[in-house]
Biopython code that builds the backbone (N, CA, C, O; Angstrom):
import numpy as np
from Bio.PDB.StructureBuilder import StructureBuilder

atoms = [
    (1, "MET", "N", (-159.212, 211.204, 50.630)),
    (1, "MET", "CA", (-159.362, 211.563, 49.228)),
    (1, "MET", "C", (-159.823, 213.012, 49.151)),
    (1, "MET", "O", (-160.588, 213.482, 49.993)),
    (2, "LEU", "N", (-159.346, 213.705, 48.134)),
    (2, "LEU", "CA", (-159.707, 215.107, 47.918)),
    (2, "LEU", "C", (-161.176, 215.237, 47.522)),
    (2, "LEU", "O", (-161.660, 214.441, 46.717)),
    (3, "PRO", "N", (-161.901, 216.223, 48.069)),
    (3, "PRO", "CA", (-163.307, 216.400, 47.691)),
    (3, "PRO", "C", (-163.520, 216.563, 46.189)),
    (3, "PRO", "O", (-164.572, 216.186, 45.673)),
    (4, "ALA", "N", (-162.536, 217.120, 45.480)),
    (4, "ALA", "CA", (-162.681, 217.302, 44.033)),
    (4, "ALA", "C", (-162.735, 215.973, 43.298)),
    (4, "ALA", "O", (-163.190, 215.916, 42.155)),
    (5, "LEU", "N", (-162.277, 214.907, 43.934)),
    (5, "LEU", "CA", (-162.215, 213.607, 43.279)),
    (5, "LEU", "C", (-163.223, 212.606, 43.831)),
    (5, "LEU", "O", (-163.146, 211.412, 43.544)),
    (6, "VAL", "N", (-164.168, 213.102, 44.624)),
    (6, "VAL", "CA", (-165.210, 212.251, 45.190)),
    (6, "VAL", "C", (-166.549, 212.695, 44.604)),
    (6, "VAL", "O", (-166.926, 213.857, 44.756)),
    (7, "PRO", "N", (-167.274, 211.796, 43.940)),
    (7, "PRO", "CA", (-168.569, 212.198, 43.366)),
    (7, "PRO", "C", (-169.526, 212.724, 44.430)),
    (7, "PRO", "O", (-169.646, 212.159, 45.517)),
    (8, "VAL", "N", (-170.196, 213.807, 44.096)),
    (8, "VAL", "CA", (-171.178, 214.417, 44.990)),
    (8, "VAL", "C", (-172.351, 213.467, 45.177)),
    (8, "VAL", "O", (-172.788, 212.806, 44.235)),
    (9, "LYS", "N", (-172.853, 213.407, 46.402)),
    (9, "LYS", "CA", (-174.052, 212.623, 46.681)),
    (9, "LYS", "C", (-175.183, 213.601, 46.962)),
    (9, "LYS", "O", (-175.041, 214.510, 47.780)),
    (10, "LEU", "N", (-176.298, 213.410, 46.283)),
    (10, "LEU", "CA", (-177.452, 214.283, 46.481)),
    (10, "LEU", "C", (-178.207, 213.890, 47.739)),
    (10, "LEU", "O", (-178.169, 212.739, 48.176)),
    (11, "VAL", "N", (-178.891, 214.865, 48.308)),
    (11, "VAL", "CA", (-179.731, 214.604, 49.472)),
    (11, "VAL", "C", (-180.754, 213.545, 49.091)),
    (11, "VAL", "O", (-181.391, 213.651, 48.042)),
    (12, "GLY", "N", (-180.918, 212.549, 49.909)),
    (12, "GLY", "CA", (-181.866, 211.482, 49.633)),
    (12, "GLY", "C", (-181.268, 210.357, 48.812)),
    (12, "GLY", "O", (-181.926, 209.343, 48.576)),
    (13, "GLY", "N", (-180.012, 210.527, 48.369)),
    (13, "GLY", "CA", (-179.334, 209.460, 47.655)),
    (13, "GLY", "C", (-179.617, 209.365, 46.165)),
    (13, "GLY", "O", (-179.186, 208.409, 45.521)),
    (14, "ALA", "N", (-180.342, 210.345, 45.595)),
    (14, "ALA", "CA", (-180.639, 210.295, 44.156)),
    (14, "ALA", "C", (-179.346, 210.428, 43.351)),
    (14, "ALA", "O", (-178.383, 211.053, 43.794)),
    (15, "THR", "N", (-179.347, 209.834, 42.173)),
    (15, "THR", "CA", (-178.203, 209.925, 41.279)),
    (15, "THR", "C", (-178.277, 211.232, 40.493)),
    (15, "THR", "O", (-179.308, 211.518, 39.884)),
    (16, "PRO", "N", (-177.200, 212.040, 40.492)),
    (16, "PRO", "CA", (-177.206, 213.264, 39.688)),
    (16, "PRO", "C", (-177.288, 212.919, 38.199)),
    (16, "PRO", "O", (-176.702, 211.936, 37.746)),
    (17, "VAL", "N", (-178.018, 213.737, 37.452)),
    (17, "VAL", "CA", (-178.149, 213.546, 36.004)),
    (17, "VAL", "C", (-177.949, 214.891, 35.303)),
    (17, "VAL", "O", (-178.124, 215.953, 35.900)),
    (18, "TRP", "N", (-177.576, 214.816, 34.017)),
    (18, "TRP", "CA", (-177.430, 216.035, 33.226)),
    (18, "TRP", "C", (-178.801, 216.672, 33.031)),
    (18, "TRP", "O", (-179.758, 215.973, 32.698)),
    (19, "PRO", "N", (-178.916, 217.986, 33.231)),
    (19, "PRO", "CA", (-180.183, 218.675, 32.987)),
    (19, "PRO", "C", (-180.420, 218.858, 31.491)),
    (19, "PRO", "O", (-179.492, 218.704, 30.697)),
    (20, "PRO", "N", (-181.644, 219.184, 31.097)),
    (20, "PRO", "CA", (-181.966, 219.307, 29.675)),
    (20, "PRO", "C", (-181.267, 220.459, 28.955)),
    (20, "PRO", "O", (-181.176, 220.429, 27.727)),
    (21, "ASP", "N", (-180.780, 221.451, 29.652)),
    (21, "ASP", "CA", (-180.191, 222.612, 28.983)),
    (21, "ASP", "C", (-178.674, 222.489, 28.776)),
    (21, "ASP", "O", (-178.005, 223.491, 28.522)),
    (22, "GLN", "N", (-178.142, 221.300, 28.880)),
    (22, "GLN", "CA", (-176.705, 221.082, 28.696)),
    (22, "GLN", "C", (-176.427, 220.422, 27.353)),
    (22, "GLN", "O", (-177.350, 220.100, 26.605)),
    (23, "ASP", "N", (-175.143, 220.225, 27.055)),
    (23, "ASP", "CA", (-174.755, 219.623, 25.780)),
    (23, "ASP", "C", (-174.612, 218.101, 25.878)),
    (23, "ASP", "O", (-173.963, 217.485, 25.032)),
    (24, "ARG", "N", (-175.198, 217.512, 26.876)),
    (24, "ARG", "CA", (-175.192, 216.057, 27.074)),
    (24, "ARG", "C", (-176.630, 215.563, 26.990)),
    (24, "ARG", "O", (-177.563, 216.347, 27.159)),
    (25, "PRO", "N", (-176.819, 214.268, 26.730)),
    (25, "PRO", "CA", (-178.199, 213.758, 26.713)),
    (25, "PRO", "C", (-178.869, 213.962, 28.075)),
    (25, "PRO", "O", (-178.340, 213.504, 29.088)),
    (26, "PRO", "N", (-180.013, 214.634, 28.120)),
    (26, "PRO", "CA", (-180.694, 214.894, 29.386)),
    (26, "PRO", "C", (-180.998, 213.585, 30.116)),
    (26, "PRO", "O", (-181.392, 212.590, 29.507)),
    (27, "GLY", "N", (-180.808, 213.614, 31.415)),
    (27, "GLY", "CA", (-181.100, 212.446, 32.236)),
    (27, "GLY", "C", (-179.961, 211.450, 32.332)),
    (27, "GLY", "O", (-180.051, 210.482, 33.088)),
    (28, "THR", "N", (-178.886, 211.668, 31.576)),
    (28, "THR", "CA", (-177.727, 210.778, 31.654)),
    (28, "THR", "C", (-177.048, 210.960, 33.014)),
    (28, "THR", "O", (-176.800, 212.095, 33.421)),
    (29, "PRO", "N", (-176.747, 209.882, 33.718)),
    (29, "PRO", "CA", (-176.068, 210.023, 35.015)),
    (29, "PRO", "C", (-174.738, 210.764, 34.873)),
    (29, "PRO", "O", (-174.024, 210.604, 33.883)),
    (30, "VAL", "N", (-174.423, 211.566, 35.869)),
    (30, "VAL", "CA", (-173.170, 212.317, 35.880)),
    (30, "VAL", "C", (-172.514, 212.152, 37.242)),
    (30, "VAL", "O", (-173.175, 212.247, 38.276)),
    (31, "ARG", "N", (-171.224, 211.907, 37.237)),
    (31, "ARG", "CA", (-170.444, 211.842, 38.476)),
    (31, "ARG", "C", (-169.584, 213.100, 38.507)),
    (31, "ARG", "O", (-168.771, 213.325, 37.610)),
    (32, "TYR", "N", (-169.763, 213.915, 39.537)),
    (32, "TYR", "CA", (-169.078, 215.200, 39.603)),
    (32, "TYR", "C", (-168.541, 215.417, 41.005)),
    (32, "TYR", "O", (-169.280, 215.335, 41.987)),
    (33, "GLY", "N", (-167.240, 215.698, 41.089)),
    (33, "GLY", "CA", (-166.638, 216.135, 42.349)),
    (33, "GLY", "C", (-166.675, 217.652, 42.365)),
    (33, "GLY", "O", (-167.336, 218.266, 41.528)),
    (34, "PHE", "N", (-165.987, 218.247, 43.285)),
    (34, "PHE", "CA", (-165.946, 219.705, 43.338)),
    (34, "PHE", "C", (-164.932, 220.209, 42.314)),
    (34, "PHE", "O", (-163.784, 220.490, 42.656)),
    (35, "GLY", "N", (-165.356, 220.320, 41.073)),
    (35, "GLY", "CA", (-164.499, 220.845, 40.028)),
    (35, "GLY", "C", (-164.158, 219.869, 38.922)),
    (35, "GLY", "O", (-163.628, 220.289, 37.893)),
    (36, "TRP", "N", (-164.435, 218.591, 39.085)),
    (36, "TRP", "CA", (-164.080, 217.593, 38.079)),
    (36, "TRP", "C", (-165.254, 216.667, 37.801)),
    (36, "TRP", "O", (-165.953, 216.236, 38.718)),
    (37, "PHE", "N", (-165.460, 216.368, 36.522)),
    (37, "PHE", "CA", (-166.338, 215.266, 36.149)),
    (37, "PHE", "C", (-165.506, 213.997, 36.307)),
    (37, "PHE", "O", (-164.325, 213.978, 35.961)),
    (38, "LEU", "N", (-166.112, 212.956, 36.818)),
    (38, "LEU", "CA", (-165.379, 211.732, 37.150)),
    (38, "LEU", "C", (-166.042, 210.541, 36.484)),
    (38, "LEU", "O", (-167.098, 210.083, 36.919)),
    (39, "ASN", "N", (-165.432, 210.053, 35.450)),
    (39, "ASN", "CA", (-165.951, 208.845, 34.827)),
    (39, "ASN", "C", (-164.822, 208.119, 34.114)),
    (39, "ASN", "O", (-163.851, 208.734, 33.673)),
    (40, "ASP", "N", (-164.959, 206.831, 34.009)),
    (40, "ASP", "CA", (-163.958, 206.031, 33.312)),
    (40, "ASP", "C", (-164.043, 206.288, 31.816)),
    (40, "ASP", "O", (-165.100, 206.621, 31.281)),
    (41, "TYR", "N", (-162.918, 206.125, 31.168)),
    (41, "TYR", "CA", (-162.880, 206.138, 29.708)),
    (41, "TYR", "C", (-162.206, 204.841, 29.277)),
    (41, "TYR", "O", (-161.014, 204.630, 29.503)),
    (42, "ARG", "N", (-162.996, 203.986, 28.656)),
    (42, "ARG", "CA", (-162.499, 202.684, 28.201)),
    (42, "ARG", "C", (-161.805, 201.911, 29.318)),
    (42, "ARG", "O", (-160.762, 201.289, 29.118)),
    (43, "GLY", "N", (-162.412, 201.971, 30.493)),
    (43, "GLY", "CA", (-161.906, 201.212, 31.638)),
    (43, "GLY", "C", (-160.803, 201.894, 32.426)),
    (43, "GLY", "O", (-160.267, 201.303, 33.364)),
    (44, "HIS", "N", (-160.447, 203.127, 32.071)),
    (44, "HIS", "CA", (-159.404, 203.870, 32.769)),
    (44, "HIS", "C", (-160.049, 204.988, 33.577)),
    (44, "HIS", "O", (-160.746, 205.822, 33.000)),
    (45, "PRO", "N", (-159.842, 205.037, 34.901)),
    (45, "PRO", "CA", (-160.390, 206.142, 35.690)),
    (45, "PRO", "C", (-159.876, 207.481, 35.155)),
    (45, "PRO", "O", (-158.680, 207.666, 34.930)),
    (46, "ARG", "N", (-160.814, 208.405, 34.960)),
    (46, "ARG", "CA", (-160.477, 209.685, 34.342)),
    (46, "ARG", "C", (-161.228, 210.805, 35.040)),
    (46, "ARG", "O", (-162.352, 210.621, 35.509)),
    (47, "MET", "N", (-160.595, 211.961, 35.103)),
    (47, "MET", "CA", (-161.245, 213.188, 35.554)),
    (47, "MET", "C", (-161.114, 214.198, 34.430)),
    (47, "MET", "O", (-160.099, 214.239, 33.735)),
    (48, "TRP", "N", (-162.148, 215.015, 34.254)),
    (48, "TRP", "CA", (-162.115, 215.965, 33.139)),
    (48, "TRP", "C", (-163.012, 217.157, 33.430)),
    (48, "TRP", "O", (-163.879, 217.115, 34.303)),
    (49, "HIS", "N", (-162.780, 218.202, 32.685)),
    (49, "HIS", "CA", (-163.627, 219.392, 32.780)),
    (49, "HIS", "C", (-163.486, 220.178, 31.490)),
    (49, "HIS", "O", (-162.484, 220.061, 30.785)),
    (50, "TYR", "N", (-164.483, 220.968, 31.191)),
    (50, "TYR", "CA", (-164.452, 221.796, 29.986)),
    (50, "TYR", "C", (-165.069, 223.147, 30.294)),
    (50, "TYR", "O", (-165.748, 223.323, 31.305)),
    (51, "GLY", "N", (-164.825, 224.084, 29.419)),
    (51, "GLY", "CA", (-165.422, 225.401, 29.581)),
    (51, "GLY", "C", (-165.413, 226.142, 28.274)),
    (51, "GLY", "O", (-164.632, 225.832, 27.375)),
    (52, "ASP", "N", (-166.276, 227.112, 28.170)),
    (52, "ASP", "CA", (-166.279, 227.951, 26.976)),
    (52, "ASP", "C", (-166.920, 229.286, 27.276)),
    (52, "ASP", "O", (-167.697, 229.445, 28.217)),
    (53, "THR", "N", (-166.569, 230.215, 26.455)),
    (53, "THR", "CA", (-167.172, 231.534, 26.454)),
    (53, "THR", "C", (-167.136, 231.997, 24.999)),
    (53, "THR", "O", (-166.715, 231.233, 24.130)),
    (54, "ILE", "N", (-167.542, 233.163, 24.726)),
    (54, "ILE", "CA", (-167.654, 233.611, 23.337)),
    (54, "ILE", "C", (-166.311, 233.461, 22.609)),
    (54, "ILE", "O", (-165.362, 234.205, 22.861)),
    (55, "GLY", "N", (-166.258, 232.484, 21.707)),
    (55, "GLY", "CA", (-165.083, 232.291, 20.869)),
    (55, "GLY", "C", (-163.935, 231.508, 21.470)),
    (55, "GLY", "O", (-162.937, 231.286, 20.785)),
    (56, "PHE", "N", (-164.030, 231.080, 22.713)),
    (56, "PHE", "CA", (-162.930, 230.367, 23.358)),
    (56, "PHE", "C", (-163.447, 229.085, 23.993)),
    (56, "PHE", "O", (-164.523, 229.061, 24.589)),
    (57, "HIS", "N", (-162.663, 228.020, 23.857)),
    (57, "HIS", "CA", (-163.025, 226.727, 24.435)),
    (57, "HIS", "C", (-161.802, 226.134, 25.126)),
    (57, "HIS", "O", (-160.665, 226.368, 24.716)),
    (58, "SER", "N", (-162.052, 225.371, 26.168)),
    (58, "SER", "CA", (-160.963, 224.657, 26.839)),
    (58, "SER", "C", (-161.465, 223.283, 27.262)),
    (58, "SER", "O", (-162.659, 223.077, 27.477)),
    (59, "TYR", "N", (-160.530, 222.355, 27.375)),
    (59, "TYR", "CA", (-160.851, 220.986, 27.811)),
    (59, "TYR", "C", (-159.603, 220.425, 28.465)),
    (59, "TYR", "O", (-158.501, 220.544, 27.929)),
    (60, "ILE", "N", (-159.781, 219.819, 29.617)),
    (60, "ILE", "CA", (-158.684, 219.146, 30.298)),
    (60, "ILE", "C", (-159.164, 217.760, 30.710)),
    (60, "ILE", "O", (-160.273, 217.601, 31.221)),
    (61, "ALA", "N", (-158.336, 216.782, 30.488)),
    (61, "ALA", "CA", (-158.616, 215.411, 30.916)),
    (61, "ALA", "C", (-157.361, 214.872, 31.577)),
    (61, "ALA", "O", (-156.249, 215.089, 31.095)),
    (62, "ARG", "N", (-157.548, 214.167, 32.687)),
    (62, "ARG", "CA", (-156.430, 213.529, 33.374)),
    (62, "ARG", "C", (-156.774, 212.066, 33.584)),
    (62, "ARG", "O", (-157.877, 211.724, 34.011)),
    (63, "VAL", "N", (-155.822, 211.220, 33.280)),
    (63, "VAL", "CA", (-155.935, 209.786, 33.525)),
    (63, "VAL", "C", (-154.724, 209.447, 34.394)),
    (63, "VAL", "O", (-153.707, 208.966, 33.895)),
    (64, "PRO", "N", (-154.844, 209.704, 35.711)),
    (64, "PRO", "CA", (-153.673, 209.620, 36.589)),
    (64, "PRO", "C", (-153.000, 208.245, 36.607)),
    (64, "PRO", "O", (-151.773, 208.160, 36.667)),
    (65, "GLY", "N", (-153.778, 207.185, 36.558)),
    (65, "GLY", "CA", (-153.195, 205.852, 36.598)),
    (65, "GLY", "C", (-152.325, 205.541, 35.399)),
    (65, "GLY", "O", (-151.486, 204.642, 35.454)),
    (66, "ASP", "N", (-152.514, 206.273, 34.322)),
    (66, "ASP", "CA", (-151.730, 206.078, 33.105)),
    (66, "ASP", "C", (-150.773, 207.242, 32.837)),
    (66, "ASP", "O", (-150.165, 207.336, 31.771)),
    (67, "LYS", "N", (-150.656, 208.135, 33.846)),
    (67, "LYS", "CA", (-149.768, 209.295, 33.746)),
    (67, "LYS", "C", (-150.023, 210.103, 32.474)),
    (67, "LYS", "O", (-149.094, 210.479, 31.758)),
    (68, "LEU", "N", (-151.299, 210.358, 32.214)),
    (68, "LEU", "CA", (-151.692, 211.102, 31.018)),
    (68, "LEU", "C", (-152.516, 212.320, 31.419)),
    (68, "LEU", "O", (-153.498, 212.204, 32.152)),
    (69, "SER", "N", (-152.109, 213.484, 30.933)),
    (69, "SER", "CA", (-152.897, 214.710, 31.070)),
    (69, "SER", "C", (-152.981, 215.356, 29.697)),
    (69, "SER", "O", (-151.988, 215.444, 28.975)),
    (70, "ILE", "N", (-154.178, 215.805, 29.345)),
    (70, "ILE", "CA", (-154.411, 216.449, 28.061)),
    (70, "ILE", "C", (-155.059, 217.796, 28.352)),
    (70, "ILE", "O", (-156.079, 217.870, 29.037)),
    (71, "ILE", "N", (-154.466, 218.852, 27.830)),
    (71, "ILE", "CA", (-155.017, 220.189, 27.997)),
    (71, "ILE", "C", (-155.152, 220.809, 26.612)),
    (71, "ILE", "O", (-154.170, 220.949, 25.884)),
    (72, "LEU", "N", (-156.361, 221.174, 26.263)),
    (72, "LEU", "CA", (-156.623, 221.779, 24.956)),
    (72, "LEU", "C", (-157.231, 223.162, 25.159)),
    (72, "LEU", "O", (-158.203, 223.324, 25.898)),
    (73, "LEU", "N", (-156.650, 224.150, 24.498)),
    (73, "LEU", "CA", (-157.138, 225.525, 24.530)),
    (73, "LEU", "C", (-157.379, 225.945, 23.089)),
    (73, "LEU", "O", (-156.535, 225.703, 22.226)),
    (74, "CYS", "N", (-158.500, 226.561, 22.820)),
    (74, "CYS", "CA", (-158.846, 226.838, 21.432)),
    (74, "CYS", "C", (-159.603, 228.158, 21.320)),
    (74, "CYS", "O", (-160.453, 228.474, 22.152)),
    (75, "ASN", "N", (-159.283, 228.916, 20.288)),
    (75, "ASN", "CA", (-160.040, 230.149, 20.032)),
    (75, "ASN", "C", (-160.841, 230.016, 18.736)),
    (75, "ASN", "O", (-160.994, 230.973, 17.977)),
    (76, "ARG", "N", (-161.345, 228.809, 18.506)),
    (76, "ARG", "CA", (-162.244, 228.522, 17.381)),
    (76, "ARG", "C", (-163.503, 227.871, 17.933)),
    (76, "ARG", "O", (-163.478, 227.234, 18.986)),
    (77, "THR", "N", (-164.581, 228.037, 17.223)),
    (77, "THR", "CA", (-165.837, 227.447, 17.690)),
    (77, "THR", "C", (-166.245, 226.213, 16.897)),
    (77, "THR", "O", (-167.266, 225.595, 17.200)),
    (78, "ASP", "N", (-165.460, 225.847, 15.884)),
    (78, "ASP", "CA", (-165.855, 224.738, 15.023)),
    (78, "ASP", "C", (-165.156, 223.419, 15.356)),
    (78, "ASP", "O", (-165.261, 222.463, 14.588)),
    (79, "LEU", "N", (-164.454, 223.347, 16.470)),
    (79, "LEU", "CA", (-163.766, 222.121, 16.864)),
    (79, "LEU", "C", (-164.410, 221.532, 18.115)),
    (79, "LEU", "O", (-164.837, 222.263, 19.009)),
    (80, "ASN", "N", (-164.476, 220.217, 18.168)),
    (80, "ASN", "CA", (-164.982, 219.523, 19.344)),
    (80, "ASN", "C", (-163.768, 219.045, 20.141)),
    (80, "ASN", "O", (-163.154, 218.031, 19.806)),
    (81, "LEU", "N", (-163.432, 219.780, 21.193)),
    (81, "LEU", "CA", (-162.227, 219.475, 21.958)),
    (81, "LEU", "C", (-162.314, 218.139, 22.681)),
    (81, "LEU", "O", (-161.305, 217.453, 22.841)),
    (82, "GLU", "N", (-163.507, 217.765, 23.117)),
    (82, "GLU", "CA", (-163.652, 216.473, 23.785)),
    (82, "GLU", "C", (-163.316, 215.332, 22.825)),
    (82, "GLU", "O", (-162.641, 214.378, 23.213)),
    (83, "GLN", "N", (-163.777, 215.420, 21.585)),
    (83, "GLN", "CA", (-163.451, 214.386, 20.604)),
    (83, "GLN", "C", (-161.955, 214.352, 20.304)),
    (83, "GLN", "O", (-161.379, 213.275, 20.152)),
    (84, "LEU", "N", (-161.325, 215.517, 20.218)),
    (84, "LEU", "CA", (-159.878, 215.549, 20.001)),
    (84, "LEU", "C", (-159.136, 214.890, 21.157)),
    (84, "LEU", "O", (-158.205, 214.116, 20.941)),
    (85, "ALA", "N", (-159.546, 215.197, 22.381)),
    (85, "ALA", "CA", (-158.908, 214.593, 23.555)),
    (85, "ALA", "C", (-159.096, 213.077, 23.550)),
    (85, "ALA", "O", (-158.171, 212.337, 23.884)),
    (86, "GLU", "N", (-160.273, 212.618, 23.179)),
    (86, "GLU", "CA", (-160.519, 211.174, 23.142)),
    (86, "GLU", "C", (-159.659, 210.491, 22.078)),
    (86, "GLU", "O", (-159.270, 209.336, 22.252)),
    (87, "ARG", "N", (-159.362, 211.177, 20.997)),
    (87, "ARG", "CA", (-158.462, 210.604, 19.988)),
    (87, "ARG", "C", (-157.062, 210.414, 20.572)),
    (87, "ARG", "O", (-156.404, 209.407, 20.306)),
    (88, "VAL", "N", (-156.612, 211.380, 21.366)),
    (88, "VAL", "CA", (-155.314, 211.245, 22.037)),
    (88, "VAL", "C", (-155.370, 210.084, 23.029)),
    (88, "VAL", "O", (-154.461, 209.256, 23.082)),
    (89, "GLU", "N", (-156.448, 210.036, 23.815)),
    (89, "GLU", "CA", (-156.585, 208.935, 24.777)),
    (89, "GLU", "C", (-156.591, 207.584, 24.080)),
    (89, "GLU", "O", (-155.952, 206.642, 24.549)),
    (90, "ASP", "N", (-157.303, 207.480, 22.968)),
    (90, "ASP", "CA", (-157.361, 206.216, 22.222)),
    (90, "ASP", "C", (-155.973, 205.796, 21.755)),
    (90, "ASP", "O", (-155.655, 204.607, 21.747)),
    (91, "THR", "N", (-155.158, 206.747, 21.374)),
    (91, "THR", "CA", (-153.798, 206.459, 20.900)),
    (91, "THR", "C", (-152.884, 206.046, 22.045)),
    (91, "THR", "O", (-152.062, 205.141, 21.900)),
    (92, "TYR", "N", (-153.033, 206.711, 23.178)),
    (92, "TYR", "CA", (-152.116, 206.539, 24.297)),
    (92, "TYR", "C", (-152.458, 205.369, 25.211)),
    (92, "TYR", "O", (-151.572, 204.632, 25.644)),
    (93, "LEU", "N", (-153.740, 205.201, 25.503)),
    (93, "LEU", "CA", (-154.156, 204.235, 26.524)),
    (93, "LEU", "C", (-154.145, 202.802, 26.007)),
    (93, "LEU", "O", (-154.506, 202.523, 24.864)),
    (94, "LYS", "N", (-153.725, 201.924, 26.873)),
    (94, "LYS", "CA", (-153.773, 200.505, 26.551)),
    (94, "LYS", "C", (-155.157, 199.985, 26.922)),
    (94, "LYS", "O", (-155.716, 200.410, 27.933)),
    (95, "PRO", "N", (-155.722, 199.080, 26.136)),
    (95, "PRO", "CA", (-157.036, 198.514, 26.483)),
    (95, "PRO", "C", (-156.973, 197.772, 27.820)),
    (95, "PRO", "O", (-155.960, 197.166, 28.168)),
    (96, "THR", "N", (-158.082, 197.839, 28.555)),
    (96, "THR", "CA", (-158.175, 197.083, 29.810)),
    (96, "THR", "C", (-159.074, 195.871, 29.575)),
    (96, "THR", "O", (-159.847, 195.826, 28.618)),
    (97, "ASP", "N", (-158.958, 194.917, 30.446)),
    (97, "ASP", "CA", (-159.785, 193.705, 30.327)),
    (97, "ASP", "C", (-161.198, 193.966, 30.759)),
    (97, "ASP", "O", (-162.031, 193.061, 30.725)),
]
sb = StructureBuilder()
sb.init_structure("model")
sb.init_model(0)
sb.init_chain("A")
sb.init_seg("    ")
for serial, (resi, resn, name, xyz) in enumerate(atoms, 1):
    if name == "N":
        sb.init_residue(resn, " ", resi, " ")
    sb.init_atom(name, np.array(xyz, "f"), 0.0, 1.0, " ", f" {name:<3s}", serial, name[0])
structure = sb.get_structure()
C-alpha cells in the first residue's frame, strides 16, 4: 500500500488528533497518510485534502471504491467547499449497510 494511503502512527501508539488552532473540533481523532486525510464518509472509504491561501480555496475528495473524484477550486472566501463536496457525495453514493 502507498504511504499516502496508510494512516500515520505516532510514537508510542497515541492516536493523532486535530490541534486547537485548526478548523476542526480540537481533540477529534484524525487519520492522515502522507498527503491525504483518510476517513470514511457514510460507510465509503474516502481520501481528501484541502488548502487555502488569501482568497483561494481548494478541496479534493476521492472515493476510489465508487469511482468518484471531486475537485473544487474557488477564488471566493464565502463558500464551504467541503460542504459542497459532501452534497455531491450524498447525491452520487449509494448507502451502505
